[in-house]
N, C-alpha and C positions, 0 to 999 in steps of 0.2 A: 562491481565486486561488493560494494557495501550493501546493495540492495539484496544481493544473493546471500550475503552472511546473515542479514537481518530477516530474511524471509518475508519482506514486505510484498504484498498486503497480507493482513492476517484477519481472521473472522472474529477472534476475541478483541473486545473493545481496549480492555486494559493493555493487553499485549501489543495491541496495534498502536495505541498512544505511545506506549513505551518505545516501541520501535522506530515510530516516526521522530520522537524526540531525539533518539540516538542518532538517527539519520541526519536530522537538521544540525544537531551539535557537532557530528564528525564533519560535515560539510563546511559548516559556517563558523565554528567556534574552536578550532584547534589552538589558536593562539591566545585564547581568553586566559588560561592559567599563568601564561607568561606575562601578558599585560598587567594583570592584577598584581602579579609577584613584583614586577618591576616597579609598580605603582608604591607598593608597600615598602619595598627595599630603598626606593628613592626618598620616601618620607621618613625612614628609620635608618638614619646614616650609621649609627652604631653597630647595626647588624652587617651593613656592607663591610664595616671596617673589621669586623669579626672573620668574614670569609677571606678578605684581603690578608689578614693576619696569618692566616694557614699558610701562606708562602714562606713565612720566615723558619718554619720547621723543616723545609724542603731544601736540597742543595741546589735545585735549579732556579734559573731566573724567569722560567716560563710559568706565568700566573695560571694560565689556561691549563697546562700539564699539572700543576700543583693541585688545582681545585677539582678537576674533572674526575668523577669516580671515587672521590675521598669521602670518608664517613661523615665529615662535617656537611659536604654538599648534599649527600643523600638525606641526612637528618633535616636539612634545611628545606629541602623540597617537600617531604612529608609534613613538616610543621606548616609551611606556606599552604598546602592544599587543606590542612585542617583549619588554619586561622581563617583563610579567605572563603573557603567552601563555596566554590564556583557554582555549583548547582544547589541552589539554597533551598528550594521547596519541592516538594512532590506529593502526590495523592496515591492512596491505596484503597482498594474495596476489600473488606472482610469477606472471606469464603465461609466463616462460620462464626457464631457468637463468641466473643472473647472479652475477658475482663482485663482492663489496664488500668492500673492505679485507682482501682475502686470504681471506674466507669465501664459500664457495659457498652460494647460496639457489637451491634447486631449484624448478622450475615446480610451482605448486600449493601449496607452502609459504607459511604465513602468518607475518609478521613484525610485532612491535610497535614503533612508532616514537615517539619522544620529540621532539615539536616544541619543548618547552622546552628540552631539551638543545641542539637545533639553534640555537635563539635565544640561546644562552648559548655558542656556539662561539667561542673566542678566535681562531681563524683567520679568522673572518668578522667580528667585532666586537671592537675594542679595549676592554680591561676590561669584559667582558660582564656581570659580576655588579654592575656600578655603574649605577644609574639616572642618565642624563645626558640631561635634557630638551632639550639643544642639539644632541644627537647626530643625524646623518642615517642614520636606521635603515632605510635602503633595503633590501628583500630579506628582511625578517623573516617568520616564519611563523605570526604571530599569527592570521591569517586562513585558514591553510592555503595550498595552492598547486595550480596546474594545474587539472584537471577537478574537484578537491575543494576549490577556492576557496570560502570562505563566501559564500553569495548575499547574505547580509546586510552584508557589509564596508562598503559605501558608507554604508549607514544608521548603523552603528556609529560610522564616522567622523564623519558629521555630527552625531550626538548628543554625541560627545565635544568636537568643535569649538565647539559651541554651548553645552553644558551646563557645561563646565569655566569658561569666562569668566563665564557668568551666575552661576554659584555663587560665584566669587571676587569679582564685582562686588556681590552682594547680602550675602554672608558672608565678608568678607575675612580674618577671624580663624577660620575653620573649621577644625577640628582633630578628632581622634578623641578620644571620651570615655572610652575604656578602651585598654588596651595592645593593639597589633596582634594578639598571640598570643591574646587573649581574644575575638577577633571570631569569632562562629559561621558556619561556612560552609554553604551549602546543599547536602545530599546529592544527588549526581547519578549517574546511570549512563550518561551519553552523553559523558563526558569534557570538559564545560564547567563551568569553575569560577563559582560565584556565591556571594554574601553572603546569609545567612539574616537576620542582624540587623547593623545598621551604626549603633551609638550615636555621635552627634557632639555637639560643642558649639561655640559661637562667642562 
């Protein structure tokens, strides 16, 4: 089904590479946003407490029901995708001469783009290096943009909106079992960050 949706193979090189990247990411990396989000949430305990604190404004004792589908959870998901920027780099080929910030990019030239740098642009986001789960991070490039927008973006959002409240409900003291810099990342050749091992405790 994925191959049919992507139309693989394709004659156009850039489109082919993009579609293959999407195919590999769809098959191998559906959990990458969740893995990285848990890594960040585990290291940043005050943000976990913010999510748990949302329970206090609700009459129910079911934390999962309190957080699933709430505005706070939705904002947290978008901010996590902005802050983490799972697909961190990409390349594009210019179809025509274009000037960008005083630099001429000629038709046919290939440029490397940093989605992570764009998502940390202080012109676009106030205090971009700060993780703020209450931020309205509309316009981030965590899922790409335009014709290169990730096909699995809605699935990733659904996973995060469901899994984070579920984890906090079941394991409210969830945290990393090792320092963040000791977490082993999964090697990848497609520019999508993933976690190889994620030791946690509760």
